[in-house]
MARLUM-601433 format. One line per field, with one value per residue (C-alpha): residue in three letters; x, y, z. Coordinates in steps of 0.25 Angstrom, whole numbers, plus 5000, padded with zeros to 4 digits. Layout:
N
residu	c(ALA_...)
east	c(X_...)
north	c(Y_...)
up	c(Z_...)
This chain:
407
residu	c(UNK_UNK_UNK_UNK_UNK_UNK_UNK_UNK_UNK_UNK_UNK_UNK_UNK_UNK_UNK_UNK_UNK_UNK_UNK_UNK_UNK_UNK_UNK_UNK_UNK_UNK_UNK_UNK_UNK_UNK_UNK_UNK_UNK_UNK_UNK_UNK_UNK_UNK_UNK_UNK_UNK_UNK_UNK_UNK_UNK_UNK_UNK_UNK_UNK_UNK_UNK_UNK_UNK_UNK_UNK_UNK_UNK_UNK_UNK_UNK_UNK_UNK_UNK_UNK_UNK_UNK_UNK_UNK_UNK_UNK_UNK_UNK_UNK_UNK_UNK_UNK_UNK_UNK_UNK_UNK_UNK_UNK_UNK_UNK_UNK_UNK_UNK_UNK_UNK_UNK_UNK_UNK_UNK_UNK_UNK_UNK_UNK_UNK_UNK_UNK_UNK_UNK_UNK_UNK_UNK_UNK_UNK_UNK_UNK_UNK_UNK_UNK_UNK_UNK_UNK_UNK_UNK_UNK_UNK_UNK_UNK_UNK_UNK_UNK_UNK_UNK_UNK_UNK_UNK_UNK_UNK_UNK_UNK_UNK_UNK_UNK_UNK_UNK_UNK_UNK_UNK_UNK_UNK_UNK_UNK_UNK_UNK_UNK_UNK_UNK_UNK_UNK_UNK_UNK_UNK_UNK_UNK_UNK_UNK_UNK_UNK_UNK_UNK_UNK_UNK_UNK_UNK_UNK_UNK_UNK_UNK_UNK_UNK_UNK_UNK_UNK_UNK_UNK_UNK_UNK_UNK_UNK_UNK_UNK_UNK_UNK_UNK_UNK_UNK_UNK_UNK_UNK_UNK_UNK_UNK_UNK_UNK_UNK_UNK_UNK_UNK_UNK_UNK_UNK_UNK_UNK_UNK_UNK_UNK_UNK_UNK_UNK_UNK_UNK_UNK_UNK_UNK_UNK_UNK_UNK_UNK_UNK_UNK_UNK_UNK_UNK_UNK_UNK_UNK_UNK_UNK_UNK_UNK_UNK_UNK_UNK_UNK_UNK_UNK_UNK_UNK_UNK_UNK_UNK_UNK_UNK_UNK_UNK_UNK_UNK_UNK_UNK_UNK_UNK_UNK_UNK_UNK_UNK_UNK_UNK_UNK_UNK_UNK_UNK_UNK_UNK_UNK_UNK_UNK_UNK_UNK_UNK_UNK_UNK_UNK_UNK_UNK_UNK_UNK_UNK_UNK_UNK_UNK_UNK_UNK_UNK_UNK_UNK_UNK_UNK_UNK_UNK_UNK_UNK_UNK_UNK_UNK_UNK_UNK_UNK_UNK_UNK_UNK_UNK_UNK_UNK_UNK_UNK_UNK_UNK_UNK_UNK_UNK_UNK_UNK_UNK_UNK_UNK_UNK_UNK_UNK_UNK_UNK_UNK_UNK_UNK_UNK_UNK_UNK_UNK_UNK_UNK_UNK_UNK_UNK_UNK_UNK_UNK_UNK_UNK_UNK_UNK_UNK_UNK_UNK_UNK_UNK_UNK_UNK_UNK_UNK_UNK_UNK_UNK_UNK_UNK_UNK_UNK_UNK_UNK_UNK_UNK_UNK_UNK_UNK_UNK_UNK_UNK_UNK_UNK_UNK_UNK_UNK_UNK_UNK_UNK_UNK_UNK_UNK_UNK_UNK_UNK_UNK_UNK_UNK_UNK_UNK_UNK_UNK_UNK_UNK_UNK_UNK_UNK_UNK_UNK_UNK_UNK_UNK_UNK_UNK_UNK_UNK_UNK_UNK_UNK_UNK)
east	c(4994_4995_4985_4974_4965_4968_4964_4952_4946_4947_4940_4927_4925_4925_4917_4906_4906_4906_4893_4884_4888_4883_4872_4868_4870_4862_4850_4853_4852_4839_4833_4839_4837_4852_4858_4870_4871_4868_4880_4888_4885_4890_4903_4905_4901_4916_4924_4916_4919_4934_4933_4927_4937_4948_4939_4939_4956_4959_4950_4957_4972_4969_4964_4977_4971_4958_4956_4958_4949_4938_4940_4940_4926_4919_4925_4922_4907_4906_4913_4904_4890_4897_4897_4884_4878_4886_4880_4865_4869_4874_4859_4854_4859_4854_4841_4843_4854_4846_4834_4827_4815_4811_4798_4798_4793_4805_4814_4806_4805_4822_4824_4815_4826_4831_4847_4848_4861_4863_4874_4879_4890_4896_4896_4907_4904_4895_4896_4902_4914_4927_4924_4925_4915_4916_4912_4901_4894_4886_4880_4876_4872_4863_4861_4870_4886_4895_4894_4905_4910_4914_4925_4924_4927_4933_4926_4928_4919_4928_4923_4927_4925_4939_4932_4933_4921_4925_4917_4911_4912_4900_4896_4888_4879_4868_4860_4847_4838_4836_4848_4850_4846_4857_4867_4863_4863_4879_4883_4876_4869_4857_4843_4838_4823_4822_4809_4796_4787_4774_4763_4752_4747_4744_4755_4755_4765_4776_4776_4777_4789_4797_4794_4800_4812_4817_4815_4824_4834_4836_4835_4845_4855_4851_4857_4871_4873_4870_4877_4891_4886_4887_4900_4907_4900_4899_4885_4875_4865_4867_4869_4855_4848_4854_4849_4834_4837_4841_4829_4818_4825_4823_4808_4805_4811_4799_4790_4795_4796_4781_4776_4785_4777_4765_4766_4771_4757_4752_4754_4768_4779_4788_4800_4798_4798_4811_4820_4811_4816_4830_4832_4826_4834_4846_4841_4838_4853_4858_4854_4858_4873_4871_4867_4878_4888_4883_4880_4895_4892_4879_4886_4899_4907_4921_4922_4936_4940_4940_4926_4923_4936_4932_4916_4918_4928_4919_4914_4902_4903_4894_4892_4883_4879_4869_4863_4865_4852_4853_4861_4859_4854_4843_4830_4831_4827_4837_4832_4834_4849_4853_4863_4864_4868_4877_4885_4881_4876_4864_4857_4856_4849_4844_4845_4833_4829_4835_4830_4835_4828_4835_4837_4830_4822_4823_4813_4818_4823_4836_4833_4845_4847_4845_4860_4862_4870_4875_4881_4891_4904_4914_4917_4901_4902_4906_4896_4884_4893_4888_4875_4871_4878_4893_4907_4913_4929_4938_4941_4957_4955_4949_4936_4924_4917_4904_4908_4894_4897_4896_4887)
north	c(5018_5019_5033_5024_5021_5035_5042_5031_5035_5050_5049_5039_5048_5060_5052_5049_5064_5069_5060_5064_5077_5074_5070_5080_5091_5083_5084_5097_5103_5096_5103_5118_5117_5120_5117_5122_5114_5102_5104_5103_5091_5090_5095_5085_5073_5075_5075_5060_5055_5059_5053_5040_5039_5041_5031_5019_5021_5021_5008_5001_5004_5000_4986_4979_4965_4959_4961_4975_4975_4968_4980_4990_4986_4991_5003_5004_5001_5012_5022_5017_5021_5035_5038_5032_5043_5055_5051_5052_5065_5068_5065_5071_5084_5082_5084_5100_5101_5094_5101_5087_5092_5090_5094_5104_5095_5089_5100_5103_5090_5090_5102_5096_5087_5087_5090_5095_5101_5115_5124_5137_5145_5154_5169_5179_5186_5176_5169_5158_5164_5163_5154_5140_5131_5126_5142_5143_5130_5126_5115_5124_5137_5131_5115_5112_5106_5108_5096_5102_5116_5118_5129_5132_5119_5114_5103_5104_5089_5088_5101_5103_5114_5120_5123_5139_5142_5154_5162_5154_5140_5132_5124_5111_5109_5100_5100_5107_5114_5126_5129_5132_5148_5150_5143_5151_5163_5161_5159_5172_5163_5167_5164_5148_5146_5130_5125_5124_5112_5114_5116_5103_5095_5083_5072_5068_5058_5067_5071_5056_5053_5067_5060_5048_5056_5064_5051_5043_5056_5053_5039_5039_5049_5041_5027_5032_5037_5023_5017_5025_5022_5006_5006_5013_5005_4993_4992_4981_4987_5000_4993_4986_5001_5005_4993_4997_5011_5007_4998_5009_5022_5010_5010_5024_5026_5018_5025_5037_5035_5030_5041_5050_5044_5046_5062_5064_5058_5068_5084_5085_5089_5076_5086_5088_5072_5069_5074_5064_5052_5057_5059_5045_5037_5046_5043_5029_5025_5034_5023_5013_5017_5018_5000_4999_5004_4996_4983_4981_4981_4972_4960_4963_4964_4970_4985_4993_4998_5011_5012_5013_5026_5032_5035_5035_5047_5054_5067_5063_5050_5043_5037_5027_5033_5024_5036_5032_5033_5048_5053_5068_5061_5052_5056_5070_5071_5073_5087_5091_5085_5091_5082_5087_5102_5097_5087_5086_5071_5066_5056_5044_5033_5031_5016_5013_5000_4991_5001_5014_5027_5034_5048_5052_5066_5076_5072_5059_5056_5049_5037_5030_5016_5024_5022_5035_5035_5048_5055_5068_5073_5068_5078_5078_5062_5065_5074_5066_5054_5062_5065_5051_5048_5044_5050_5046_5040_5032_5019_5013_5012_5025_5020_5030_5023_5027_5029_5032_5048_5046_5055)
up	c(5042_5055_5055_5048_5059_5064_5053_5049_5063_5060_5046_5051_5062_5053_5045_5053_5059_5043_5041_5053_5048_5035_5040_5049_5041_5029_5037_5041_5028_5026_5039_5035_5020_5019_5006_5011_5025_5013_5005_5020_5018_5005_5007_5019_5007_5002_5015_5018_5004_5005_5023_5018_5006_5016_5025_5015_5012_5025_5027_5015_5018_5033_5029_5028_5032_5031_5047_5045_5032_5040_5051_5040_5035_5046_5044_5029_5032_5041_5032_5022_5031_5034_5021_5017_5028_5025_5009_5017_5021_5006_5000_5012_5011_4996_4999_5000_4991_4981_4984_4986_4995_5008_5014_5025_5034_5036_5038_5051_5056_5053_5061_5074_5077_5090_5082_5070_5063_5058_5051_5053_5051_5060_5056_5059_5071_5076_5090_5086_5076_5082_5094_5099_5099_5110_5117_5108_5116_5104_5111_5122_5116_5103_5106_5094_5090_5080_5070_5064_5056_5042_5039_5026_5019_5030_5042_5058_5059_5073_5079_5094_5105_5101_5087_5085_5074_5067_5055_5043_5050_5046_5059_5060_5071_5078_5090_5094_5083_5093_5094_5081_5081_5094_5086_5073_5082_5089_5074_5068_5058_5051_5057_5057_5055_5057_5047_5051_5047_5037_5047_5045_5054_5047_5046_5030_5024_5021_5036_5041_5030_5037_5051_5047_5039_5049_5059_5049_5050_5066_5064_5053_5063_5075_5067_5063_5078_5082_5071_5075_5089_5086_5080_5093_5102_5093_5098_5091_5099_5093_5079_5082_5082_5070_5062_5069_5066_5050_5051_5055_5045_5033_5038_5040_5026_5019_5028_5023_5007_5010_5016_5006_4993_4999_5001_4988_4985_4993_4990_4995_4984_4979_4979_4996_4997_4988_5002_5011_5003_5002_5015_5021_5010_5016_5032_5030_5023_5036_5042_5033_5036_5051_5050_5041_5052_5064_5054_5057_5073_5073_5063_5074_5063_5068_5069_5066_5079_5071_5070_5084_5087_5074_5077_5092_5089_5076_5081_5089_5098_5102_5115_5125_5139_5149_5156_5171_5181_5187_5178_5171_5157_5168_5164_5157_5143_5132_5128_5144_5143_5130_5127_5111_5117_5129_5127_5113_5112_5102_5109_5098_5106_5121_5123_5134_5138_5125_5113_5110_5107_5094_5094_5107_5107_5117_5125_5127_5145_5148_5157_5166_5158_5144_5137_5126_5113_5109_5100_5102_5104_5111_5122_5127_5130_5147_5150_5140_5150_5162_5158_5157_5171_5168_5168_5155_5157_5152_5154_5153_5138_5134_5132_5138_5150_5158_5175_5182_5187_5204_5210)
């Protein structure tokens, strides 16, 4: 039983990373209309089911007293939310595998995102084959970072710079869609053409529904990121923001259903509308699960220490840094900073003037006094902190501390 906490920590971090990967791949399968990518989500479902089963068994075995049982209840609640998020990803992927139909407008709008997921296979003789990942510098070369690798039937979730890519590896990446062409050149993959929207100047109910659904996707993913942040930081303010996002998702789903029904009265083929309703249901439920996680923080329930440790040590960490006056980020737009390329962080929200800007776009400029909440690779924390005007050091207890950079 001495190894139980460590094993549960490892499994929790893996489950979080796997569920987020599943959501990324599911949306990407819709964007690319790629049944193979959708099948990858189904393959990860079994891996997730095994993890969930093992974690619940460990929680039961670890609860040897009423006090320990109370602490483990918070862990079980987070496990259940992660499981539901993974199930939502499977539902999204089934839009492709079950051919539920999706309007071309939605595919084109998804391709317009500042960050997308992509899947590419490493070919024999390509520039990627038999090279260290660090040598390739994909964040710089293509603006994309590797989230995981499938090698045969095995998955490499904890991808590092020392990983050597071999022919046949299937890479799953996230980053700017502008880098896809260069990425595929490096992998010697076939040329890919991005989807194009249909030419139509008139704004229809279907257009409105598609716009709302794209925003629902972004808000649901933001809600999950903020929920993990709230758990790691025990931040009631962030928990309240997640609840606000969940309320917005409920309202947006109601509007979307109305516009879809109106579209069905026109000349839109009904089978192309099924996927919209399916996506809306999944996006709204992902928001529900984010809210279920932060309920623990809102109600000031006792959180088991393993949650902070495990979620803080997942493949992507969540950080909260203020922007110092005169720092390299002060007065600079996100697109010019290129944080998603180097150090590889995604800005989940900016706290400004007592409120939050969710999933800010590249034109948004940072200002001194802003506080960014971002997720990205652990090794990029030091650089991100310096861009905000801070040296990242550890105190006597081993906790991260921000020290102003001396001029």
